[in-house]
C-alpha positions as a Markdown table, in Angstrom:
| # | Residue | x | y | z |
|---|---|---|---|---|
| 1 | Met | 20.3 | 8.6 | -9.8 |
| 2 | Val | 19.3 | 9.4 | -6.2 |
| 3 | Arg | 16.4 | 7.6 | -4.8 |
| 4 | Glu | 13.9 | 9.5 | -2.7 |
| 5 | Arg | 13.2 | 7.9 | 0.7 |
| 6 | Ile | 9.8 | 6.2 | 0.9 |
| 7 | Arg | 7.4 | 7.9 | 3.2 |
| 8 | Trp | 5.5 | 4.8 | 4.5 |
| 9 | Pro | 2.6 | 6.7 | 6.2 |
| 10 | Leu | 1.8 | 8.4 | 2.8 |
| 11 | Val | 2.1 | 5.1 | 1.0 |
| 12 | Val | -0.3 | 3.4 | 3.5 |
| 13 | Glu | -2.8 | 6.2 | 3.2 |
| 14 | Arg | -2.7 | 6.0 | -0.6 |
| 15 | Ala | -3.2 | 2.2 | -0.4 |
| 16 | Arg | -6.2 | 2.8 | 1.9 |
| 17 | Gln | -7.6 | 5.2 | -0.7 |
| 18 | Ile | -7.1 | 2.6 | -3.4 |
| 19 | Val | -8.8 | -0.1 | -1.4 |
| 20 | Asp | -11.7 | 2.2 | -0.5 |
| 21 | Gly | -12.1 | 3.0 | -4.2 |
| 22 | Tyr | -12.9 | -0.6 | -5.0 |
| 23 | Ala | -15.7 | -0.8 | -2.3 |
| 24 | Pro | -17.8 | -2.8 | -2.0 |
| 25 | Leu | -15.5 | -5.1 | -4.0 |
| 26 | Lys | -12.4 | -6.7 | -2.4 |
| 27 | Val | -8.9 | -5.9 | -3.6 |
| 28 | Thr | -5.7 | -8.0 | -3.3 |
| 29 | Leu | -2.3 | -6.8 | -2.1 |
| 30 | Arg | -1.0 | -7.5 | -5.7 |
| 31 | Gln | -3.7 | -5.1 | -7.1 |
| 32 | Val | -2.7 | -2.4 | -4.7 |
| 33 | Met | 1.0 | -2.9 | -5.5 |
| 34 | Tyr | 0.4 | -2.6 | -9.2 |
| 35 | Arg | -1.6 | 0.6 | -8.7 |
| 36 | Leu | 1.1 | 2.1 | -6.5 |
| 37 | Ala | 3.8 | 1.1 | -9.0 |
| 38 | Ala | 1.9 | 2.5 | -11.9 |
| 39 | Glu | 1.5 | 5.8 | -10.0 |
| 40 | Gly | 5.2 | 5.9 | -9.4 |
| 41 | Val | 4.7 | 5.7 | -5.6 |
| 42 | Leu | 6.8 | 2.5 | -5.2 |
| 43 | Pro | 9.2 | 0.7 | -7.4 |
| 44 | His | 7.9 | -2.6 | -8.7 |
| 45 | Thr | 10.3 | -5.1 | -7.2 |
| 46 | Pro | 9.8 | -8.3 | -5.1 |
| 47 | Pro | 11.5 | -6.7 | -2.0 |
| 48 | Met | 9.2 | -3.7 | -2.2 |
| 49 | Tyr | 6.2 | -6.0 | -2.5 |
| 50 | Arg | 7.2 | -7.8 | 0.7 |
| 51 | Arg | 7.8 | -4.5 | 2.5 |
| 52 | Leu | 4.4 | -3.2 | 1.4 |
| 53 | Ser | 2.8 | -6.3 | 2.7 |
| 54 | Ser | 4.5 | -5.8 | 6.0 |
| 55 | Gln | 3.6 | -2.2 | 6.3 |
| 56 | Leu | -0.1 | -2.8 | 5.4 |
| 57 | Ala | -0.3 | -5.7 | 7.9 |
| 58 | Gln | 1.1 | -3.4 | 10.6 |
| 59 | Ala | -1.4 | -0.7 | 9.7 |
| 60 | Arg | -4.3 | -3.1 | 9.9 |
| 61 | Arg | -3.2 | -4.3 | 13.3 |
| 62 | Glu | -2.9 | -0.7 | 14.6 |
| 63 | Ala | -6.2 | 0.5 | 13.1 |
| 64 | Pro | -9.0 | 1.1 | 15.5 |
| 65 | Ser | -11.5 | -1.8 | 15.5 |
| 66 | Pro | -14.9 | -1.0 | 14.0 |
| 67 | Ile | -17.8 | -1.0 | 16.4 |
């Protein structure tokens, strides 16, 4: 079985959509991971959870700050 390469910008955007869908409630990284895994976007593995955490932290740091 050949694995498709993960397109992190698309994963980060989908994670953003998931978080926005919970507003005004807060959502945990674990909840986002479960949703992405259920949708088949990411495999549900500990290394992938850590990588998602890293990618989303980087996206938060790079996001423009709200006024």
